[in-house]
Residue, then its C-alpha position, 0 to 999 in steps of 0.5 A: x272373345x267372339x263377343x268382343x269381336x262382334x261388338x267391335x264389328x258392330x261399332x265399326x259398321x255403326x260409324x260407317x253407316x253414320x258417315x254414309x247417312x251424314x254425307x247424304x244429308x249434307x249433300x242434299x241440304x247444301x243443294x237447296x238454295x240459300x236465302x239471305x235475310x232482308x237486313x243488310x248488316x245481318x246479311x253481310x255478317x252471315x255472308x262473311x261467315x259462310x265465306x269463311x266456312x267455304x259455303x261458296x266452294x264445291x260441295x266436296x270442299x264444303x264437306x271436308x271443311x265441315x268434317x275438319x271442324x268437327x274432328x279438330x274443334x268439335x264445331x258442328x256449325x252455327x245457327x243463323x236463323x233459329x237462334x242467331x249465332x248459337x252453336x248447333x250443338x248447344x241449340x240441340x242440347x238445350x232442347x233435350x230436356x223437354x223431349x226426354x220428359x215427355x217421352x219418359x212419362x209416356x214410357x212410364x205409363x205405357x210399359x206397365x199397362x201394355x205388359x199387363x194387358x198382354x199378359x191378361x190377353x194371353x191368359x184369356x186366349x180366344x175368349x171375349x176379353x182377348x178378342x176385345x183387347x186384340x181389336x183395340x190393339x189393332x186399332x191403336x197400332x193402325x192409327x198414327x200418333x198425330x191422329x190421337x193428338x188431334x182427337x185429344x186436342x178436340x175433346x180435352x181442350x175444345x169440348x171439355x176444357x180439361x187440358x191446355x191446347x199446347x205445352x206451357x212455356x217455362x215462364x207460364x209454368x213457373x220457371x221449371x219443367x217439373x211443376x204441377x202446372x207443366x205436368x198438366x200441360x203435357x198430359x195430352x202429348x204424353x197420352x198421344x205417345x202412350x197409345x202406340x207404346x201400349x199397343x206395341x207392348x201388348x201385342x208383343x207380350x201376348x204373342x210371346x206369352x201365348x207361345x210360352x204357355x203352350x210349352x212342354x215345361x209349362x205342362x210339367x210345372x202344372x203336373x208338379x202341383x203349381x196353379x195356373x197363376x203360379x206357373x205363369x208367374x214363375x216360369x212362363x212370364x220369366x221366359x217370355x220377358x227375354x225378347x220383350x226386355x230388349x224392346x223396352x231397352x230400345x224404347x228407353x234409348x229412343x226417348x232422346x229422339x222424341x217425336x217430330x210431329x207430336x212436338x210440333x202439334x203441341x209446341x214442345x220445345x224439343x229436338x223434334x220441333x227443332x228439326x222441323x224448324x231447321x228444315x223450314x228455315x233451311x238452317x243448314x248446321x242445325x239440320x245436320x246436327x239433328x240428323x247426326x243426332x237422330x242417326x246416332x240414337x238409332x244406331x246405338x239403340x240397335x246395338x244395345x238391343x242386340x247385345x242385351x239379348x246375350x246378357x238376358x239369356x246366356x244361351x244366346x251367343x253373339x258372333x256365333x256362326 
């Protein structure tokens, strides 16, 4: 019962937070000056549509019309600059697949490597292996992913010529996102995203496992005759994974959000690049659709991660005082 109350409370707060952020984004973007295209016929069409949507009304009236269209018709607006007259929701969903593919590959490579390095560093605590891994992790965490992107482009494209500069289009890759040629073109952005994922998981795993290895039950397990490797695998790693798994779950949820800068650097036609383009072109409805999407992904991810603690460890009870 307390868990149900906690979930309901979190969901209500989530929708309230989503409403507040949506309101702020709407007001800020609508305050920007609008630019009409040079072509007169196109400008007339856009002006008529804007008039119907109340773009010339006060901001509060505009916002009321926007919310009414969402809740009554499921209409999040229309793109007038990026993809002419395409619904904003359709423009977003059509770009989800490349974003998910790139980030999913990054997680599949980053999660096992990060956990393995963290376990190894914890076992070799205070030895040269641990110092080497900790130093590398510190560097990887400190350097932004776009720096890795530029370095990868410089060495793997300009110097060695192993990888293309940017992601191939569907036409160049054979009409699918799952061809070997397409995979070859996304290796660089996947690597740029993987470094940070590996570093974060490695640091977190080492910290949790180091604390677990010094617990009393580990000493008891060793006195029962278990080797260090057996005690680590059966007891320490199992308990250390309780706080680590929610972090992994949150990473899988966040893959839909993608990476704004990485997608722009490698010309990935995903939601991140769409977001930046909507800001540059002042495509209001696309900007609002992306803002709502990113906010919702973050809020849902936070709730799922919090709830996963209770499911992974029965001792944790959400909603308890």
